[in-house]
N, C-alpha and C positions, 0 to 999 in steps of 0.2 A: 878095414873093419873086421875081416876074417882073422888076420893075425892078432889084432887086439882082442878078439873074442877068445882066441887061444892062449891070452895071458901075455903076449909078447909087448912089453913096455917100449921097447925100442920103436915099435910101429907108430908111436904116436909122434915121432919126429918126422918121417916123411908125410904123415897125415897132415900135420901142421903146415908143413911147406906148401903142400898143394891146396889145402882147403882153409887155411888160416884166414884169408880175406873174407870167405863166406861167413866164418864164425864171428870175424870182427864186425861184419855188418848186423848180425843177428844181436851181438852184444850191445853194440851201439843203440839198436832199436829198443832193447830192454831198458837201458838207461834212460832213453828220451821217453818211454812209456811211462816211467814214474818220475818224470821231470827233474831227471838228474843230468842236465846238459853239461854240467861241468865236468862229470865223468866221461860222458860220450865224446868230448873234445880233448881228452887227456890220453895220449897215445900209450902211455905206461899203465893206465887203468885198463884200457881196451886190451891190451896185450896180456895183462894179468888174468882178466876174466875170459879171454879167449883160451887160455891154458885151463881155466875151470871148466869151460865147456867141453874141451877135448877130453877131460877127466871123467866128466859125466858120460860121454860117449864110450869111453874106454870100459867104464864100470857095466855098461848096458849092452855093450857090443854083441854079446851072444844072443840077444833077443831081436836084433834087427834082421829085418827080412829084405835082402838085396833086391827083391822084385817090388818092393813097396815104396814108400816115400824116402826122399834124401835123409841120411841119418840125422841131421841137425833139425830137420822138419819133424821126424819121428819122434825125437827126444825133446822137442821144444818145451814142453811143460816141465820137464826135469831140469833142463838147462836155465830156464828162467827162475825156477824155484831156488836153484843153488846160487845164482847171482844175486837174487834178492836176499837170500840168507846171509851173503856176505857183505852186502852193502847196507842192509837194514830195511825193514818194512817202512813204507810211508806212514806218516803220523795220522793220516785221517783215512776213513773208510768209505767205501762207496755204499750209500743207502739206496733203499728201494726207489725212492724218488729220483735218483740220478739216472735211473734206466729210462727216464721219461716216460714213466707209466701214466696213463691217462685214467682219470676218474671216470665213473659213467657219465657225468655231465660234460665230459669232453675237455675240460681245461687241463692243460699240462702242468704237473706238479713241478715247483721250483726246484732246481738243483742245488745241493747243499754239500760243499767241500768233499769232491770225489777225487779219486785217483784211479789210473787206468790199469793198475795191477789187480785185475778182477779175476776171481776164481768162482765161476758161475756154479759150479758143484757145491761149493762151501755155502754160497749164499741161498742155494735152494733148501739147505736145512733150516732157514729161518723164514724165507719168504715163499709162501705157496705159489704165487704167480711165476717166480723165477722157476720153480719146479715144472710148471706148465711150459714155459719158453724153452727151457733146456731140452724137455721132451719132445717138443714139437720141431725145434731145430735139427735134433739128431735123428728124426723120423724122416725128415724130408732131404737130408744132406749127408754125403759120406762124412767119414771122420774129419779129413782135413778141412773140406769146406765149412762144416759145422764150427771147427776152431777159428777159421779166418773170419767167418760172418761175426761170432760173438766178440772176438778181439776186435774188429772194426768198429762195431757198435759200442764197445768200451771206450776206444779211443775217442769217437764223436761225442760220447757222454761228457768227455773231459773238455770238450770244446776245441779240440784239435781240428784245424782248418783242412789239413791235408792228411786225413787218418790212413789213407791208403799207402802212404810211403813207409812209416814204422812197421805197419803190418806186413807189407811187402817184403821188407827186410827180414822180418822174423820167418816167414814161410817160403822164402826164396821165390817170391812171385813179382810180377811187375804191377805198379800201381793200377794199371787198367784191368789186369786180372783180377786184383782184389775187389776193384769196384763191380766187376761183372759177376763175380762169386757171390758178393753181398746182394746184388740186385736180384740174381737168380734165387737165392735162398728166401729173400724177402717176398718175392712173387709167390713161391710155393708156401710160404706161412700165410699169405693173405688168403689163397685158395683153401687152405686147410681150415682157417677161421670161418670161412663162409659156408663151407661144406660138411663140418664135422661138429656136432653141437658140443663134443668133449673139448674142443679147442676154441670155442666162442670167445672165451675171455681174452684170447689173444689180441682182440680189437681194442684192448685198453693199452696195448704196447704201440708207442708211437711209430717205430719204425716198420711195424707190420701194418698199421693204418696207413701209413704214407705211401704204400705201393700203388 
């Protein structure tokens, strides 16, 4: 990463030799998260987008902190965006009801055509409750755990029966670690909703209520 930060393009080759498998797992996870299992099972497509991921890291190498997250975890959002830009955005959007938000009466809203490629920050510009969710998650969790939790819940909203597996691939975590992080964040959100009136509306969010 230091060599790439200095602009040495030749450093990409040893980087890919050593970490290509890690990037490949992340690429396949992105494909699966948008239901492109055909691409996830195509070695040529995976290899091509591993190079895309490596180029994203090359372009951002100067900003990476060697004492922080692994490079592909640190640049997860940028890599994901670059891959989605190349394969095309899914044809349907995640609506507010797909977050399984509950009405004051307690009934869960029915899901309507969602995809797991979710940008919660973008959604927050439209849905006030999402603003509260994002603010709450980031107030009780560090950057990585917040991202893991939100991605895990997005996968669950799609009906993925094993959401911890693709999320683990994205963040270089085991499925067990993903589930523990999600459980820990949900517990903190539940406590926040119960103790702080400013966050009382979180009780409308099914995954907070479920703790």
